[in-house]
Backbone as XML, in Angstrom:
<?xml version="1.0"?>
<chain id="A" units="angstrom">
  <residue number="1" name="LYS">
    <atom name="N" x="0.837" y="-1.155" z="-0.009"/>
    <atom name="CA" x="0.018" y="0.015" z="0.010"/>
    <atom name="C" x="0.887" y="1.236" z="0.025"/>
  </residue>
  <residue number="2" name="PRO">
    <atom name="N" x="0.682" y="2.188" z="-0.939"/>
    <atom name="CA" x="1.559" y="3.354" z="-0.994"/>
    <atom name="C" x="1.409" y="4.186" z="0.274"/>
  </residue>
  <residue number="3" name="PHE">
    <atom name="N" x="2.249" y="5.200" z="0.313"/>
    <atom name="CA" x="2.312" y="6.044" z="1.512"/>
    <atom name="C" x="0.949" y="6.667" z="1.795"/>
  </residue>
  <residue number="4" name="SER">
    <atom name="N" x="0.360" y="6.197" z="2.843"/>
    <atom name="CA" x="-1.016" y="6.578" z="3.077"/>
    <atom name="C" x="-1.109" y="7.716" z="4.076"/>
  </residue>
  <residue number="5" name="THR">
    <atom name="N" x="-0.192" y="7.828" z="4.965"/>
    <atom name="CA" x="-0.302" y="8.860" z="6.033"/>
    <atom name="C" x="0.656" y="10.006" z="5.723"/>
  </residue>
  <residue number="6" name="GLN">
    <atom name="N" x="0.366" y="11.078" z="6.372"/>
    <atom name="CA" x="1.253" y="12.265" z="6.218"/>
    <atom name="C" x="2.636" y="11.975" z="6.809"/>
  </residue>
  <residue number="7" name="GLN">
    <atom name="N" x="2.698" y="11.214" z="7.897"/>
    <atom name="CA" x="3.959" y="10.901" z="8.489"/>
    <atom name="C" x="4.856" y="10.065" z="7.576"/>
  </residue>
  <residue number="8" name="ASP">
    <atom name="N" x="4.260" y="9.155" z="6.787"/>
    <atom name="CA" x="5.010" y="8.358" z="5.884"/>
    <atom name="C" x="5.655" y="9.262" z="4.791"/>
  </residue>
  <residue number="9" name="GLN">
    <atom name="N" x="4.924" y="10.273" z="4.328"/>
    <atom name="CA" x="5.449" y="11.160" z="3.310"/>
    <atom name="C" x="6.580" y="12.009" z="3.893"/>
  </residue>
  <residue number="10" name="VAL">
    <atom name="N" x="6.428" y="12.445" z="5.155"/>
    <atom name="CA" x="7.461" y="13.222" z="5.790"/>
    <atom name="C" x="8.706" y="12.396" z="5.992"/>
  </residue>
  <residue number="11" name="ASP">
    <atom name="N" x="8.528" y="11.120" z="6.361"/>
    <atom name="CA" x="9.695" y="10.231" z="6.523"/>
    <atom name="C" x="10.403" y="9.994" z="5.183"/>
  </residue>
  <residue number="12" name="LEU">
    <atom name="N" x="9.647" y="9.930" z="4.098"/>
    <atom name="CA" x="10.251" y="9.749" z="2.782"/>
    <atom name="C" x="11.091" y="10.959" z="2.395"/>
  </residue>
  <residue number="13" name="VAL">
    <atom name="N" x="10.556" y="12.158" z="2.669"/>
    <atom name="CA" x="11.298" y="13.394" z="2.306"/>
    <atom name="C" x="12.540" y="13.514" z="3.123"/>
  </residue>
  <residue number="14" name="SER">
    <atom name="N" x="12.447" y="13.231" z="4.441"/>
    <atom name="CA" x="13.641" y="13.338" z="5.293"/>
    <atom name="C" x="14.682" y="12.276" z="4.898"/>
  </residue>
  <residue number="15" name="PHE">
    <atom name="N" x="14.238" y="11.090" z="4.496"/>
    <atom name="CA" x="15.162" y="10.075" z="4.019"/>
    <atom name="C" x="15.886" y="10.539" z="2.756"/>
  </residue>
  <residue number="16" name="ALA">
    <atom name="N" x="15.129" y="11.172" z="1.819"/>
    <atom name="CA" x="15.731" y="11.653" z="0.583"/>
    <atom name="C" x="16.730" y="12.772" z="0.865"/>
  </residue>
  <residue number="17" name="LEU">
    <atom name="N" x="16.414" y="13.634" z="1.831"/>
    <atom name="CA" x="17.339" y="14.732" z="2.135"/>
    <atom name="C" x="18.607" y="14.174" z="2.829"/>
  </residue>
  <residue number="18" name="MET">
    <atom name="N" x="18.453" y="13.179" z="3.670"/>
    <atom name="CA" x="19.605" y="12.592" z="4.310"/>
    <atom name="C" x="20.493" y="11.914" z="3.254"/>
  </residue>
  <residue number="19" name="GLY">
    <atom name="N" x="19.858" y="11.268" z="2.260"/>
    <atom name="CA" x="20.650" y="10.634" z="1.228"/>
    <atom name="C" x="21.412" y="11.668" z="0.396"/>
  </residue>
  <residue number="20" name="ARG">
    <atom name="N" x="20.818" y="12.809" z="0.155"/>
    <atom name="CA" x="21.508" y="13.870" z="-0.577"/>
    <atom name="C" x="22.640" y="14.447" z="0.225"/>
  </residue>
  <residue number="21" name="PHE">
    <atom name="N" x="22.419" y="14.602" z="1.530"/>
    <atom name="CA" x="23.508" y="15.117" z="2.365"/>
    <atom name="C" x="24.669" y="14.147" z="2.433"/>
  </residue>
  <residue number="22" name="THR">
    <atom name="N" x="24.350" y="12.871" z="2.545"/>
    <atom name="CA" x="25.407" y="11.858" z="2.595"/>
    <atom name="C" x="26.175" y="11.826" z="1.282"/>
  </residue>
  <residue number="23" name="GLN">
    <atom name="N" x="25.481" y="11.938" z="0.168"/>
    <atom name="CA" x="26.135" y="11.934" z="-1.123"/>
    <atom name="C" x="27.012" y="13.161" z="-1.254"/>
  </residue>
  <residue number="24" name="PHE">
    <atom name="N" x="26.521" y="14.316" z="-0.787"/>
    <atom name="CA" x="27.313" y="15.557" z="-0.832"/>
    <atom name="C" x="28.575" y="15.401" z="0.032"/>
  </residue>
  <residue number="25" name="LYS">
    <atom name="N" x="28.444" y="14.825" z="1.231"/>
    <atom name="CA" x="29.576" y="14.665" z="2.129"/>
    <atom name="C" x="30.637" y="13.719" z="1.502"/>
  </residue>
  <residue number="26" name="VAL">
    <atom name="N" x="30.172" y="12.634" z="0.946"/>
    <atom name="CA" x="31.119" y="11.669" z="0.348"/>
    <atom name="C" x="31.858" y="12.275" z="-0.838"/>
  </residue>
  <residue number="27" name="LEU">
    <atom name="N" x="31.119" y="12.965" z="-1.716"/>
    <atom name="CA" x="31.743" y="13.544" z="-2.898"/>
    <atom name="C" x="32.685" y="14.702" z="-2.523"/>
  </residue>
  <residue number="28" name="SER">
    <atom name="N" x="32.316" y="15.447" z="-1.481"/>
    <atom name="CA" x="33.216" y="16.538" z="-1.047"/>
    <atom name="C" x="34.488" y="15.974" z="-0.465"/>
  </residue>
  <residue number="29" name="THR">
    <atom name="N" x="34.374" y="14.898" z="0.325"/>
    <atom name="CA" x="35.562" y="14.253" z="0.891"/>
    <atom name="C" x="36.478" y="13.723" z="-0.202"/>
  </residue>
  <residue number="30" name="LYS">
    <atom name="N" x="35.842" y="13.120" z="-1.255"/>
    <atom name="CA" x="36.616" y="12.610" z="-2.359"/>
    <atom name="C" x="37.356" y="13.758" z="-3.119"/>
  </residue>
  <residue number="31" name="SER">
    <atom name="N" x="36.641" y="14.831" z="-3.281"/>
    <atom name="CA" x="37.245" y="16.004" z="-3.980"/>
    <atom name="C" x="38.424" y="16.576" z="-3.177"/>
  </residue>
  <residue number="32" name="ILE">
    <atom name="N" x="38.276" y="16.655" z="-1.889"/>
    <atom name="CA" x="39.341" y="17.151" z="-1.021"/>
    <atom name="C" x="40.541" y="16.259" z="-1.059"/>
  </residue>
  <residue number="33" name="ILE">
    <atom name="N" x="40.289" y="14.933" z="-1.036"/>
    <atom name="CA" x="41.404" y="13.980" z="-1.091"/>
    <atom name="C" x="42.146" y="14.102" z="-2.415"/>
  </residue>
  <residue number="34" name="LEU">
    <atom name="N" x="41.431" y="14.238" z="-3.529"/>
    <atom name="CA" x="42.060" y="14.359" z="-4.819"/>
    <atom name="C" x="42.829" y="15.666" z="-4.930"/>
  </residue>
  <residue number="35" name="ALA">
    <atom name="N" x="42.283" y="16.751" z="-4.380"/>
    <atom name="CA" x="42.976" y="18.018" z="-4.429"/>
    <atom name="C" x="44.276" y="17.951" z="-3.575"/>
  </residue>
  <residue number="36" name="TRP">
    <atom name="N" x="44.174" y="17.251" z="-2.466"/>
    <atom name="CA" x="45.375" y="17.115" z="-1.595"/>
    <atom name="C" x="46.476" y="16.319" z="-2.271"/>
  </residue>
  <residue number="37" name="ARG">
    <atom name="N" x="46.056" y="15.261" z="-2.987"/>
    <atom name="CA" x="47.055" y="14.434" z="-3.669"/>
    <atom name="C" x="47.704" y="15.163" z="-4.801"/>
  </residue>
  <residue number="38" name="ASN">
    <atom name="N" x="46.930" y="15.986" z="-5.491"/>
    <atom name="CA" x="47.478" y="16.756" z="-6.619"/>
    <atom name="C" x="47.627" y="18.194" z="-6.173"/>
  </residue>
  <residue number="39" name="TRP">
    <atom name="N" x="48.469" y="18.428" z="-5.169"/>
    <atom name="CA" x="48.596" y="19.736" z="-4.570"/>
    <atom name="C" x="49.231" y="20.776" z="-5.523"/>
  </residue>
  <residue number="40" name="LYS">
    <atom name="N" x="50.061" y="20.303" z="-6.449"/>
    <atom name="CA" x="50.648" y="21.263" z="-7.388"/>
    <atom name="C" x="49.618" y="21.823" z="-8.351"/>
  </residue>
  <residue number="41" name="GLY">
    <atom name="N" x="48.716" y="20.925" z="-8.816"/>
    <atom name="CA" x="47.665" y="21.402" z="-9.716"/>
    <atom name="C" x="46.675" y="22.301" z="-8.994"/>
  </residue>
  <residue number="42" name="SER">
    <atom name="N" x="46.358" y="21.974" z="-7.738"/>
    <atom name="CA" x="45.455" y="22.754" z="-6.926"/>
    <atom name="C" x="46.060" y="24.134" z="-6.664"/>
  </residue>
  <residue number="43" name="LEU">
    <atom name="N" x="47.352" y="24.145" z="-6.389"/>
    <atom name="CA" x="48.014" y="25.422" z="-6.132"/>
    <atom name="C" x="48.049" y="26.259" z="-7.417"/>
  </residue>
  <residue number="44" name="GLY">
    <atom name="N" x="48.236" y="25.608" z="-8.565"/>
    <atom name="CA" x="48.212" y="26.310" z="-9.875"/>
    <atom name="C" x="46.860" y="26.907" z="-10.131"/>
  </residue>
  <residue number="45" name="GLN">
    <atom name="N" x="45.805" y="26.168" z="-9.806"/>
    <atom name="CA" x="44.437" y="26.689" z="-10.027"/>
    <atom name="C" x="44.141" y="27.882" z="-9.112"/>
  </residue>
  <residue number="46" name="LEU">
    <atom name="N" x="44.727" y="27.911" z="-7.951"/>
    <atom name="CA" x="44.494" y="29.003" z="-7.022"/>
    <atom name="C" x="45.357" y="30.243" z="-7.415"/>
  </residue>
  <residue number="47" name="LEU">
    <atom name="N" x="46.560" y="29.989" z="-7.931"/>
    <atom name="CA" x="47.445" y="31.080" z="-8.225"/>
    <atom name="C" x="47.316" y="31.679" z="-9.624"/>
  </residue>
  <residue number="48" name="ALA">
    <atom name="N" x="46.784" y="30.875" z="-10.589"/>
    <atom name="CA" x="46.672" y="31.323" z="-11.970"/>
    <atom name="C" x="45.898" y="32.640" z="-12.112"/>
  </residue>
  <residue number="49" name="PRO">
    <atom name="N" x="44.695" y="32.777" z="-11.520"/>
    <atom name="CA" x="43.982" y="34.047" z="-11.657"/>
    <atom name="C" x="44.745" y="35.211" z="-11.042"/>
  </residue>
  <residue number="50" name="LEU">
    <atom name="N" x="45.421" y="34.945" z="-9.946"/>
    <atom name="CA" x="46.216" y="35.986" z="-9.297"/>
    <atom name="C" x="47.397" y="36.465" z="-10.179"/>
  </residue>
  <residue number="51" name="ILE">
    <atom name="N" x="48.081" y="35.507" z="-10.791"/>
    <atom name="CA" x="49.172" y="35.834" z="-11.688"/>
    <atom name="C" x="48.701" y="36.592" z="-12.890"/>
  </residue>
  <residue number="52" name="ILE">
    <atom name="N" x="47.583" y="36.174" z="-13.468"/>
    <atom name="CA" x="47.024" y="36.875" z="-14.662"/>
    <atom name="C" x="46.609" y="38.271" z="-14.273"/>
  </residue>
  <residue number="53" name="MET">
    <atom name="N" x="46.014" y="38.421" z="-13.095"/>
    <atom name="CA" x="45.580" y="39.785" z="-12.651"/>
    <atom name="C" x="46.799" y="40.683" z="-12.454"/>
  </residue>
  <residue number="54" name="LEU">
    <atom name="N" x="47.900" y="40.163" z="-11.886"/>
    <atom name="CA" x="49.084" y="40.956" z="-11.703"/>
    <atom name="C" x="49.716" y="41.330" z="-13.035"/>
  </residue>
  <residue number="55" name="LEU">
    <atom name="N" x="49.711" y="40.388" z="-13.994"/>
    <atom name="CA" x="50.209" y="40.746" z="-15.328"/>
    <atom name="C" x="49.416" y="41.859" z="-15.988"/>
  </residue>
  <residue number="56" name="MET">
    <atom name="N" x="48.080" y="41.751" z="-15.860"/>
    <atom name="CA" x="47.241" y="42.799" z="-16.452"/>
    <atom name="C" x="47.456" y="44.122" z="-15.750"/>
  </residue>
  <residue number="57" name="LEU">
    <atom name="N" x="47.662" y="44.111" z="-14.441"/>
    <atom name="CA" x="47.938" y="45.371" z="-13.701"/>
    <atom name="C" x="49.288" y="45.942" z="-14.157"/>
  </residue>
  <residue number="58" name="MET">
    <atom name="N" x="50.269" y="45.073" z="-14.374"/>
    <atom name="CA" x="51.569" y="45.546" z="-14.838"/>
    <atom name="C" x="51.433" y="46.183" z="-16.232"/>
  </residue>
  <residue number="59" name="PHE">
    <atom name="N" x="50.712" y="45.551" z="-17.148"/>
    <atom name="CA" x="50.522" y="46.129" z="-18.468"/>
    <atom name="C" x="49.827" y="47.466" z="-18.379"/>
  </residue>
  <residue number="60" name="GLN">
    <atom name="N" x="48.788" y="47.581" z="-17.522"/>
    <atom name="CA" x="48.036" y="48.813" z="-17.382"/>
    <atom name="C" x="48.934" y="49.911" z="-16.877"/>
  </residue>
  <residue number="61" name="LEU">
    <atom name="N" x="49.797" y="49.630" z="-15.889"/>
    <atom name="CA" x="50.690" y="50.649" z="-15.358"/>
    <atom name="C" x="51.716" y="51.087" z="-16.423"/>
  </residue>
  <residue number="62" name="ILE">
    <atom name="N" x="52.229" y="50.143" z="-17.207"/>
    <atom name="CA" x="53.145" y="50.525" z="-18.318"/>
    <atom name="C" x="52.475" y="51.407" z="-19.332"/>
  </residue>
  <residue number="63" name="ILE">
    <atom name="N" x="51.281" y="51.033" z="-19.697"/>
    <atom name="CA" x="50.530" y="51.833" z="-20.736"/>
    <atom name="C" x="50.173" y="53.199" z="-20.177"/>
  </residue>
  <residue number="64" name="ASN">
    <atom name="N" x="49.766" y="53.267" z="-18.894"/>
    <atom name="CA" x="49.468" y="54.594" z="-18.300"/>
    <atom name="C" x="50.732" y="55.464" z="-18.278"/>
  </residue>
  <residue number="65" name="HIS">
    <atom name="N" x="51.850" y="54.890" z="-17.989"/>
    <atom name="CA" x="53.089" y="55.645" z="-17.965"/>
    <atom name="C" x="53.449" y="56.137" z="-19.379"/>
  </residue>
  <residue number="66" name="LEU">
    <atom name="N" x="53.328" y="55.247" z="-20.349"/>
    <atom name="CA" x="53.685" y="55.642" z="-21.721"/>
    <atom name="C" x="52.689" y="56.700" z="-22.248"/>
  </residue>
  <residue number="67" name="LEU">
    <atom name="N" x="51.405" y="56.610" z="-21.905"/>
    <atom name="CA" x="50.465" y="57.623" z="-22.351"/>
    <atom name="C" x="50.674" y="58.958" z="-21.649"/>
  </residue>
  <residue number="68" name="ALA">
    <atom name="N" x="51.141" y="58.899" z="-20.389"/>
    <atom name="CA" x="51.376" y="60.154" z="-19.641"/>
    <atom name="C" x="52.526" y="60.922" z="-20.279"/>
  </residue>
  <residue number="69" name="ILE">
    <atom name="N" x="53.522" y="60.187" z="-20.803"/>
    <atom name="CA" x="54.625" y="60.807" z="-21.456"/>
    <atom name="C" x="54.232" y="61.494" z="-22.744"/>
  </residue>
  <residue number="70" name="GLN">
    <atom name="N" x="53.373" y="60.845" z="-23.523"/>
    <atom name="CA" x="52.971" y="61.325" z="-24.858"/>
    <atom name="C" x="51.748" y="62.259" z="-24.803"/>
  </residue>
  <residue number="71" name="GLN">
    <atom name="N" x="51.094" y="62.330" z="-23.672"/>
    <atom name="CA" x="49.837" y="63.085" z="-23.622"/>
    <atom name="C" x="50.051" y="64.594" z="-23.752"/>
  </residue>
  <residue number="72" name="ASN">
    <atom name="N" x="49.270" y="65.199" z="-24.591"/>
    <atom name="CA" x="49.282" y="66.625" z="-24.829"/>
    <atom name="C" x="48.091" y="67.216" z="-24.075"/>
  </residue>
  <residue number="73" name="GLU">
    <atom name="N" x="48.347" y="68.109" z="-23.124"/>
    <atom name="CA" x="47.230" y="68.653" z="-22.316"/>
    <atom name="C" x="46.285" y="69.520" z="-23.163"/>
  </residue>
  <residue number="74" name="PHE">
    <atom name="N" x="46.810" y="70.211" z="-24.089"/>
    <atom name="CA" x="46.013" y="71.120" z="-24.909"/>
    <atom name="C" x="46.127" y="70.750" z="-26.371"/>
  </residue>
  <residue number="75" name="PRO">
    <atom name="N" x="45.448" y="69.736" z="-26.856"/>
    <atom name="CA" x="45.573" y="69.415" z="-28.257"/>
    <atom name="C" x="44.919" y="70.464" z="-29.158"/>
  </residue>
  <residue number="76" name="PRO">
    <atom name="N" x="45.372" y="70.568" z="-30.386"/>
    <atom name="CA" x="44.779" y="71.590" z="-31.274"/>
    <atom name="C" x="43.328" y="71.269" z="-31.566"/>
  </residue>
  <residue number="77" name="VAL">
    <atom name="N" x="42.561" y="72.367" z="-31.775"/>
    <atom name="CA" x="41.137" y="72.227" z="-32.068"/>
    <atom name="C" x="40.941" y="72.291" z="-33.576"/>
  </residue>
  <residue number="78" name="TYR">
    <atom name="N" x="40.219" y="71.327" z="-34.116"/>
    <atom name="CA" x="39.918" y="71.284" z="-35.550"/>
    <atom name="C" x="38.411" y="71.381" z="-35.703"/>
  </residue>
  <residue number="79" name="PRO">
    <atom name="N" x="37.909" y="72.308" z="-36.485"/>
    <atom name="CA" x="36.465" y="72.433" z="-36.663"/>
    <atom name="C" x="35.964" y="71.248" z="-37.532"/>
  </residue>
  <residue number="80" name="ILE">
    <atom name="N" x="34.765" y="70.820" z="-37.189"/>
    <atom name="CA" x="34.136" y="69.764" z="-37.952"/>
    <atom name="C" x="33.300" y="70.404" z="-39.054"/>
  </residue>
  <residue number="81" name="GLY">
    <atom name="N" x="33.599" y="70.056" z="-40.280"/>
    <atom name="CA" x="32.862" y="70.645" z="-41.424"/>
    <atom name="C" x="31.515" y="69.982" z="-41.648"/>
  </residue>
  <residue number="82" name="VAL">
    <atom name="N" x="30.760" y="70.560" z="-42.511"/>
    <atom name="CA" x="29.455" y="70.029" z="-42.851"/>
    <atom name="C" x="29.654" y="68.857" z="-43.832"/>
  </residue>
  <residue number="83" name="VAL">
    <atom name="N" x="28.880" y="67.803" z="-43.619"/>
    <atom name="CA" x="28.963" y="66.683" z="-44.535"/>
    <atom name="C" x="28.169" y="67.017" z="-45.785"/>
  </residue>
  <residue number="84" name="PRO">
    <atom name="N" x="28.819" y="66.953" z="-46.963"/>
    <atom name="CA" x="28.122" y="67.355" z="-48.158"/>
    <atom name="C" x="26.989" y="66.364" z="-48.496"/>
  </residue>
  <residue number="85" name="LYS">
    <atom name="N" x="25.915" y="66.884" z="-49.048"/>
    <atom name="CA" x="24.783" y="66.074" z="-49.456"/>
    <atom name="C" x="25.170" y="65.246" z="-50.689"/>
  </residue>
  <residue number="86" name="CYS">
    <atom name="N" x="24.717" y="64.029" z="-50.700"/>
    <atom name="CA" x="25.068" y="63.126" z="-51.771"/>
    <atom name="C" x="24.212" y="63.428" z="-52.989"/>
  </residue>
  <residue number="87" name="VAL">
    <atom name="N" x="24.822" y="63.724" z="-54.071"/>
    <atom name="CA" x="24.104" y="63.941" z="-55.354"/>
    <atom name="C" x="24.626" y="62.868" z="-56.275"/>
  </residue>
  <residue number="88" name="PRO">
    <atom name="N" x="23.802" y="61.825" z="-56.480"/>
    <atom name="CA" x="24.338" y="60.667" z="-57.259"/>
    <atom name="C" x="24.467" y="61.015" z="-58.735"/>
  </residue>
  <residue number="89" name="PRO">
    <atom name="N" x="25.571" y="60.623" z="-59.340"/>
    <atom name="CA" x="25.690" y="60.706" z="-60.763"/>
    <atom name="C" x="24.723" y="59.694" z="-61.416"/>
  </residue>
  <residue number="90" name="PRO">
    <atom name="N" x="24.604" y="59.697" z="-62.693"/>
    <atom name="CA" x="23.604" y="58.807" z="-63.328"/>
    <atom name="C" x="23.899" y="57.316" z="-63.126"/>
  </residue>
  <residue number="91" name="HIS">
    <atom name="N" x="25.130" y="56.909" z="-63.058"/>
    <atom name="CA" x="25.464" y="55.476" z="-62.927"/>
    <atom name="C" x="26.063" y="55.129" z="-61.567"/>
  </residue>
  <residue number="92" name="SER">
    <atom name="N" x="25.726" y="55.845" z="-60.540"/>
    <atom name="CA" x="26.283" y="55.615" z="-59.200"/>
    <atom name="C" x="25.150" y="55.343" z="-58.215"/>
  </residue>
  <residue number="93" name="SER">
    <atom name="N" x="25.413" y="54.533" z="-57.222"/>
    <atom name="CA" x="24.413" y="54.282" z="-56.197"/>
    <atom name="C" x="24.834" y="54.969" z="-54.927"/>
  </residue>
  <residue number="94" name="CYS">
    <atom name="N" x="24.587" y="56.247" z="-54.815"/>
    <atom name="CA" x="24.940" y="57.063" z="-53.718"/>
    <atom name="C" x="23.720" y="57.278" z="-52.824"/>
  </residue>
  <residue number="95" name="GLN">
    <atom name="N" x="23.916" y="57.123" z="-51.490"/>
    <atom name="CA" x="22.777" y="57.312" z="-50.573"/>
    <atom name="C" x="23.195" y="58.289" z="-49.488"/>
  </residue>
  <residue number="96" name="THR">
    <atom name="N" x="22.250" y="59.171" z="-49.099"/>
    <atom name="CA" x="22.460" y="60.111" z="-48.037"/>
    <atom name="C" x="22.036" y="59.472" z="-46.751"/>
  </residue>
  <residue number="97" name="LEU">
    <atom name="N" x="22.890" y="59.560" z="-45.746"/>
    <atom name="CA" x="22.524" y="59.081" z="-44.420"/>
    <atom name="C" x="22.051" y="60.202" z="-43.529"/>
  </residue>
  <residue number="98" name="ILE">
    <atom name="N" x="21.009" y="59.975" z="-42.792"/>
    <atom name="CA" x="20.537" y="60.984" z="-41.850"/>
    <atom name="C" x="21.104" y="60.648" z="-40.491"/>
  </residue>
  <residue number="99" name="PHE">
    <atom name="N" x="21.704" y="61.666" z="-39.853"/>
    <atom name="CA" x="22.274" y="61.449" z="-38.536"/>
    <atom name="C" x="22.020" y="62.696" z="-37.689"/>
  </residue>
  <residue number="100" name="ALA">
    <atom name="N" x="22.173" y="62.510" z="-36.402"/>
    <atom name="CA" x="21.966" y="63.640" z="-35.481"/>
    <atom name="C" x="23.240" y="63.955" z="-34.794"/>
  </residue>
</chain>
């Protein structure tokens, strides 16, 4: 006879949750053991993002320094002219773009 009472259903849910917790605990222990055995690979996985971040910071500092040397505080001003309207010749496919 299937689960007929409310208590039977609660027992089934708690049994399923305990099974999931046990599975989680066993797999976590296995993962920790494997990481401990392969400590060089684990250390590499932990340090790789840090090394990449430091390299990117170093490149950014170098570029900032190079741009600071070449930067002109007051660059010359050039006026922007009017874009001429497109007048297509007879055998040309010229189109005028509207922009703001």
